N, C-alpha and C positions, 0 to 999 in steps of 0.2 A: 504494500500500500504506500503510495507516494504522499508526501506531506507538502501542502501548499500553505503559505502564509500570505494573506492579503493585508497589506499594511495601509491603514486608513480605509477600512472596509465600510463603504457606504452603499449607495444605491447600485452602482456598477458592480461592486464586489459581491453583493447579494445576488444580482442577476447572473454573475459568473458562476457562483457556487451552485446555483440551480441547474446550470448546464453541464456540469462535470459529472462523470460517472462515479457514483458513491462507492463502487466496488474498486475503483482505481485510485481515487483521491480522498484524503482526509483534509478538509478545509478548515483553516484557522483564521479568524478575523481579528485583527489588532485594532483596537479603538480605546480611547480614554474611558468611554462609557459603553461597553459592549453588551449591556443587559438586554437590549432589544433585538439582537441578532437572531435570525431564525434558527430552528433546531439543527439544520444540517451544517451549521458553521459553529465550530468550537471557539468560544470566546477567549480572547487574549487581552486582558486588561493591562494596558501599557501606554506610555506617553512618548511619542517620537522625539519630543523636545527635551526630554530628561533622560540622559544616558543611564542614570542610576535606576530608573524605573523600567528599563527594558529587559530586565532579567527574565521575565516570563516568555520573551521572544527569543532568547539566546539559544544557540545550538545550530544544528545543520538542518537545512530544508531542501527538499527536492526542487522547489520553485518558490520564488517570492514575486508577487505583483505589488509594486509600489504605486499607490494612487492616493496619496495624501492630498488634502486641499487646505489652502490657507484660511485662517480665521477671519481675515479681512483683506481688502484689496489695497495693500501697502507694500512697498519694497521689503520692509522688515518681516512682515507676515509671510510673504512669498519665499524669502530666503530661509526663514525658519522651517517652513513646511517642506520645501522641495530640496534644499541643499543640506541644511543642518540636520533635518530629520533623517534624510537618506544616509548621511555620514554616520549618524549615531547608530542606525540600524545595521549598517554594514560592519561597523566595529563590533557588534554583538553577535552577528550571524555568519554562517557560511552557507553556500547554496550551490545547486547545479545549474539553475537558470534564474535570471533576474530580468523582469520586464518593468520598465519605467513608463508610466502613463504621462505623456506630454501633450502638446497642443500644436496645431498648425499656426498658432500665434508666434512661433519662432521665425516665421517668414515675414519679411517686411514688404514684399512686392505688392504694388497697388496699381498696376496698369492693366488689369483684366486678363493677363496672360496665364498660361498653365504653369503649375509648380509641382515638382516631384521631389524625391529624396536626394537628387543631385543638385537641386537649386540652392543658391546661396542663402544662408540664414543670417539675415541682418535686420533684426527687429528694431523698431524705434521705441516700443513700449518697454518699461522695466520688467513687466511680466514675462515677455518673450526672452529677454536677456537672461533673467534668472533661471528660466526653464532650460536654456542652453547650458548654463553652468551645471545644472543637475544632470542633464543628458551626458555631458562630458564626464562627470563623476561616475555615472552608470557605466559608460563605455570603458573607463579605466579599470573597472572591476569585471569586465567581460560580459556586461549585460546588454540587452537590446531595448530600443525605445519605440513606442508606438505613438504617433502624433495624430490625435483625434481632431476633427474639425468641430463645428458647432453641434453639440449634442442636444437632441430633442426626444420627446417621448412623454409618457405619463409623469406629470409633475414638472415637466420641462416644456411648457407651452407658452413661452414668452410672446411669440408672434400672435397667437390667438388672443391673449390678454391685451396686447397692444391694439389690435383691431377693435375689440369690444369696448375699450376705454376711449377710442378715438385718437390714440397717440401714434398710430402707425403712419410712417412717412417713407417715401422713397423717391428716387429720381429715375425716370424712364430712360433717358439718353444723356450721355452714354451710360449703359447699364452698370448697376452696382452688383457685381458678382458675389454670390454667397455660396457657402458649402456647409453641408450638414451630414450627420449620421445618427440613426436611431439608437437609443440606449440599448436595445436588445442586440443590435448589430455590434455595438461596442463590446458587450459581454461575449458575443460569439467570436469576435476578433481575438480577444484575450485567450479564450479557450483554444482557438486554432493555433495561436502562437505558443501556447504551453506544450502542445503535442507535436509541433512541426520539427522535423528531424534536423534540418540544417537551416535555421532562420538567418535572414540578413540582420544587420545591426540596427537598421532604421526602417520603419514602415509608416507611410501616410495612410490614414484610415478615414475615408470620406465616401459618401455614396457615389453612385456612377453618374449623377446628373447635377453638376453645379448649375445654379439657376439665378437669373437676375432677381433682386429683392422685390421689384414691382411685380414680377410674374408670380412669385410665391404668395405675396400678400394679396394680389388680385384673385388668385385661385381660392385662397382661404376665405376671402370676403364673399365670393360667389357661393361657396359651399355653406357658409354660415348665414347668408342672407343679410350681410352687413354692408355698410357703406365702403366704397373703395378707399384705399389709403390716400392720405393727402400727398400732393406732389411737392417735393422739396428740391427745387432747381439749384439750390445753393449747396447741396450735399457734396462733400469732397471725396475724391478717390473713386477708383473703379473696382477695388478688391482684386481677387485672384481666383483661379480655378484649380482646385486640388486634384491631381491625378492619383488614382488608386490602382494603377496598372501593376505595380510590384506586388501588392497584396493579392490581386486577382490571379496573378501568375503563380503565386504560392499555393493556389488551390482553394482559396476562400470564395464563398458565395454569399451574397447579401440576401437577407430576408426582406429588407426594404431598400431596393436599389435606387429609389428616387423619392422625392418629397411627397408625391401624390400617394404612393402606396403606404408610406409611413404616417402621414397626417390623417389619411382617411380613417384609420382606426381610432384616432383621438377625437374625432368629431362626434357630436351627439346625434 
């Protein structure tokens, strides 16, 4: 029986645990307050920010999935969660496979072009820069990184709430390209990478249909019977389009390959 530690076990970690074969994996979920974890996840009460409190996670693991999240959107909180927390855990553990959950926010491109794992990573935001530090730390320990685009799904319905509140805005031309991945596909990607025999060091994980923001909002508004999003001609940037070709070539298949199949299940 292989032992998996999900560090920062939240929604995606719970979804991942549900996908894994219980006859092959024993799943442990590390959280400061793990009392609410489902029965298939063995709770590990520990604090990634406190090396002295990581004794319950010490030892050897067949795999570690690191998916901690910051307490707030500040450079200090991001560095504590992604860099210091990972450093603390790696000092306490050994492993066969390490997967670090990152973001396509490490890319700074904003011209509407395609981006893949070979593209330069030159983010302007502090969040992307700190994630790159954590990715480099993971790589130095032989781990691999998966960069998720915008995650949506149950409880992650920002665009729907923006439309209902009248706050949704977009610019039709030139288009503002957006990228997304359903939370269930995020979990499926992680399960896939846990079992992949010879994984690459970096994967971009986004669905197969990048789409202009106005297109997505317009479709959702039609489905919900709501007013179309307001036009914002002053919006800056064109975004980027994330390629998932490396992930597909590894044998992965999406349950929700585009926003229509994914959002349709979220609509009343």
